[in-house]
VMD Tcl script that draws the C-alpha trace (Angstrom):
set ca {
  {-219.13 21.00 -51.00}
  {-219.59 23.30 -48.69}
  {-216.80 21.27 -46.51}
  {-214.47 21.57 -49.15}
  {-214.58 25.47 -49.07}
  {-214.80 25.11 -45.32}
  {-211.57 23.11 -45.65}
  {-210.22 24.73 -47.88}
  {-210.55 28.35 -46.14}
  {-209.29 26.91 -43.11}
  {-205.93 25.87 -44.55}
  {-206.01 29.02 -45.77}
  {-206.43 30.56 -42.31}
  {-203.24 28.49 -40.98}
  {-200.59 29.25 -44.16}
  {-201.56 32.93 -43.50}
  {-201.20 32.99 -39.66}
  {-197.97 30.88 -40.04}
  {-196.41 33.67 -42.28}
  {-197.78 36.34 -39.97}
  {-195.84 34.49 -37.46}
  {-192.71 33.84 -39.35}
  {-192.72 37.77 -40.13}
  {-193.05 39.28 -37.23}
  {-190.07 35.92 -36.00}
  {-188.38 37.47 -38.26}
  {-189.20 41.15 -38.53}
  {-188.00 40.37 -34.15}
  {-184.62 38.67 -35.03}
  {-183.41 41.23 -37.78}
  {-184.22 44.63 -34.88}
  {-182.62 42.53 -32.40}
  {-179.83 41.30 -33.50}
  {-178.75 44.70 -35.31}
  {-176.62 46.50 -32.33}
  {-174.64 43.53 -32.75}
  {-173.96 43.73 -36.53}
  {-172.95 46.88 -36.01}
  {-171.04 46.15 -32.77}
  {-169.03 44.30 -35.27}
  {-168.81 45.93 -37.96}
  {-167.40 49.38 -36.26}
  {-164.37 46.30 -34.53}
  {-164.13 45.32 -38.64}
  {-163.23 49.17 -39.94}
  {-161.13 49.09 -36.51}
  {-159.19 46.28 -37.33}
  {-158.79 47.72 -40.79}
  {-157.19 50.10 -40.07}
  {-155.39 49.63 -37.35}
  {-153.88 47.39 -39.96}
  {-153.29 49.81 -42.85}
  {-151.68 52.08 -39.70}
  {-149.14 48.46 -38.93}
  {-150.66 48.36 -35.89}
  {-152.40 44.71 -35.74}
  {-151.10 42.29 -33.49}
  {-152.58 38.99 -33.77}
  {-154.60 38.33 -30.11}
  {-155.01 42.59 -29.16}
  {-157.47 43.93 -27.95}
  {-158.95 45.84 -31.02}
  {-160.75 48.08 -29.66}
  {-158.43 49.37 -26.10}
  {-155.84 49.87 -29.11}
  {-157.37 51.89 -31.33}
  {-159.05 53.84 -28.31}
  {-155.00 54.51 -27.48}
  {-153.74 54.96 -30.99}
  {-156.37 56.52 -33.14}
  {-158.16 59.94 -32.99}
  {-160.98 59.63 -35.36}
  {-162.04 63.10 -36.29}
  {-164.55 64.24 -39.12}
  {-163.99 66.84 -41.37}
  {-165.12 68.55 -44.61}
  {-164.50 68.12 -46.81}
  {-165.21 71.80 -48.55}
  {-163.39 74.18 -45.63}
  {-162.07 71.16 -44.26}
  {-162.37 71.99 -40.82}
  {-163.15 69.64 -37.88}
  {-166.75 69.16 -37.81}
  {-167.13 68.63 -33.75}
  {-170.94 68.50 -34.03}
  {-170.66 65.36 -36.12}
  {-169.21 62.09 -33.43}
  {-166.84 60.12 -34.74}
  {-168.81 56.80 -34.22}
  {-171.47 58.22 -35.62}
  {-170.25 58.59 -39.09}
  {-170.52 56.82 -42.42}
  {-168.01 57.15 -44.95}
  {-170.52 54.80 -47.77}
  {-173.53 56.66 -45.91}
  {-172.45 59.77 -46.85}
  {-171.61 59.32 -50.01}
  {-174.53 58.07 -50.76}
  {-176.71 60.48 -49.67}
  {-178.24 63.31 -51.35}
  {-177.66 65.86 -48.06}
  {-174.11 64.70 -47.37}
  {-172.72 64.23 -50.90}
  {-172.17 65.85 -54.85}
  {-172.03 64.32 -57.64}
  {-169.14 64.43 -59.40}
  {-169.15 65.36 -64.06}
  {-168.02 62.62 -65.93}
  {-164.61 64.86 -66.66}
  {-163.53 64.97 -62.93}
  {-164.59 61.38 -62.13}
  {-161.61 60.10 -63.01}
  {-161.87 56.62 -60.28}
  {-165.37 56.39 -60.79}
  {-167.14 56.91 -57.63}
  {-170.06 59.06 -59.23}
  {-171.29 60.78 -56.14}
  {-168.35 61.99 -53.28}
  {-168.74 62.29 -49.86}
  {-168.82 66.35 -48.34}
  {-167.51 64.74 -44.88}
  {-164.41 62.48 -44.47}
  {-163.81 60.12 -41.29}
  {-159.76 61.25 -40.69}
  {-157.89 58.49 -38.42}
  {-154.72 59.79 -36.77}
  {-152.07 57.88 -36.21}
  {-150.60 58.44 -32.52}
  {-147.34 57.60 -30.89}
  {-146.85 56.68 -26.96}
  {-146.92 60.01 -25.89}
  {-149.82 61.34 -28.18}
  {-148.45 62.69 -30.29}
  {-149.59 62.11 -34.07}
  {-147.57 59.81 -36.20}
  {-149.44 59.84 -39.34}
  {-152.87 59.18 -40.95}
  {-155.29 57.06 -42.30}
  {-157.57 57.78 -44.87}
  {-160.88 56.20 -46.85}
  {-160.28 55.35 -50.27}
  {-162.69 53.76 -53.08}
  {-162.44 53.62 -56.97}
  {-164.28 51.19 -59.47}
  {-162.23 47.92 -60.21}
  {-163.30 45.35 -63.29}
  {-166.21 43.99 -61.28}
  {-167.15 46.70 -59.13}
  {-165.93 49.41 -56.22}
  {-162.73 48.61 -54.38}
  {-162.92 49.55 -50.97}
  {-159.88 50.46 -49.11}
  {-157.56 52.50 -46.65}
  {-153.90 54.58 -47.00}
  {-152.16 55.10 -44.17}
  {-149.24 58.04 -44.24}
  {-146.42 58.33 -42.21}
  {-146.23 61.73 -40.75}
  {-145.09 63.41 -43.50}
  {-148.00 63.12 -45.02}
  {-146.50 61.58 -48.36}
  {-144.99 58.55 -47.64}
  {-147.03 55.26 -47.76}
  {-146.70 52.99 -45.01}
  {-149.27 50.27 -45.31}
  {-152.83 50.15 -47.84}
  {-155.84 47.80 -46.98}
  {-158.10 47.02 -49.86}
  {-160.43 45.54 -47.32}
  {-164.00 45.45 -49.45}
  {-163.96 44.40 -53.70}
  {-165.48 41.94 -56.35}
  {-162.22 41.99 -58.42}
  {-161.92 38.31 -60.28}
  {-159.49 35.80 -57.87}
  {-156.28 35.40 -58.65}
  {-155.90 38.71 -60.56}
  {-157.34 41.36 -60.02}
  {-157.85 40.04 -56.18}
  {-154.47 39.90 -55.48}
  {-154.61 43.76 -53.96}
  {-155.25 42.19 -50.77}
  {-152.41 40.28 -51.46}
  {-149.75 40.58 -47.97}
  {-147.02 40.01 -50.83}
  {-147.93 43.15 -53.21}
  {-149.52 45.21 -50.50}
  {-145.61 45.45 -48.66}
  {-144.38 46.56 -51.96}
  {-146.65 49.73 -51.27}
  {-144.73 50.47 -47.75}
  {-142.54 53.14 -47.99}
  {-143.63 54.20 -51.43}
  {-143.98 58.99 -51.83}
  {-147.49 60.01 -53.69}
  {-145.59 63.50 -54.01}
  {-143.30 64.83 -55.73}
  {-141.31 68.11 -55.23}
  {-143.89 70.10 -57.16}
  {-146.94 68.78 -55.18}
  {-148.52 67.08 -57.69}
  {-149.48 62.97 -57.52}
  {-146.37 60.79 -58.99}
  {-147.37 57.51 -57.19}
  {-147.95 55.09 -60.31}
  {-149.12 51.19 -61.40}
  {-146.13 50.43 -63.44}
  {-146.15 46.82 -65.58}
  {-142.69 45.73 -65.70}
  {-141.13 46.61 -62.43}
  {-141.08 49.52 -60.20}
  {-137.93 51.72 -60.34}
  {-138.68 54.70 -58.49}
  {-139.74 55.77 -54.66}
  {-143.23 56.78 -57.04}
  {-143.92 53.68 -58.26}
  {-145.50 50.05 -57.40}
  {-145.46 46.85 -59.61}
  {-149.07 46.44 -61.89}
  {-151.05 43.10 -61.10}
  {-150.11 40.31 -63.36}
  {-153.29 39.76 -65.84}
  {-155.30 42.62 -64.44}
  {-154.62 45.46 -66.38}
  {-158.17 47.03 -65.75}
  {-157.97 46.60 -61.66}
  {-154.36 48.20 -61.41}
  {-155.65 51.14 -63.44}
  {-158.97 51.31 -61.17}
  {-155.74 51.44 -58.82}
  {-153.74 54.09 -60.17}
  {-156.45 56.07 -60.52}
  {-158.51 56.27 -56.80}
  {-155.06 57.31 -55.55}
  {-154.93 59.93 -58.19}
  {-158.13 61.43 -57.37}
  {-157.96 60.79 -53.78}
  {-154.57 62.68 -53.42}
  {-155.68 65.56 -55.72}
  {-157.24 68.94 -54.74}
  {-160.40 67.30 -55.77}
  {-160.64 65.73 -52.76}
  {-158.04 64.89 -50.12}
  {-155.31 67.15 -51.59}
  {-156.05 71.08 -49.15}
  {-156.76 68.49 -45.97}
  {-152.77 66.64 -46.34}
  {-151.32 70.02 -46.52}
  {-153.24 72.01 -43.36}
  {-152.25 68.46 -41.91}
  {-148.76 69.04 -42.65}
  {-149.06 72.74 -41.36}
  {-151.10 72.50 -38.47}
  {-153.95 74.28 -39.82}
  {-156.69 71.77 -39.32}
  {-158.97 74.09 -37.43}
  {-161.88 73.31 -35.34}
  {-165.77 74.21 -37.20}
}
mol new
graphics top color blue
foreach p $ca { graphics top sphere $p radius 0.5 }
foreach p [lrange $ca 0 end-1] q [lrange $ca 1 end] { graphics top cylinder $p $q radius 0.2 }
display resetview
């Protein structure tokens, strides 16, 4: 009996030792790979921003073009001032929205995009032309689709009204239906559309049966809930509760440093 117990003890000891070694290796790998993962995530976001802005081309040096053509700013969504003490390279909109210290919970009646909480600061990407003048802006947008949150970027011309491009870079919508929000043919239909009417209110709309004016885009066929979600997130983010005052300040050149 003692030999059996001794053998069992050795077996358990070996198993525990192996588990410990494996845990150390996994933890070490995670720590070692984190900088690379963060670098890849930053590169992917730069690519998404350039794509939305209509600048992305095959084979281009993405970081170099991004640094040359994009001026990233972190702006308060409370007083709409640039936050000079926050490095855009270290800022993450999604983390800010999930942190109680950097977000506010929305009332159900105002949360038409179904996002739950709204960040108190956001990253704004000013698109610069070859002469260093502002040539538009790219903004984060997100909202609830059929199966989860749709994350995207919308690019506006320098009038900050006309859509230059849109990029829904992360979603869980149904392939072939709601998943068509990434279809280049549908995305292209956004180009040249206007978000606001002459009265300054949001007029953009996804419609069934064919877009008929400068404020309309065709809804996705067979994906009513996804289309409704896209419609709602544009209505929310372009409203006075989100980017409306920010865009007004940008148009007037009144975006000031905090």
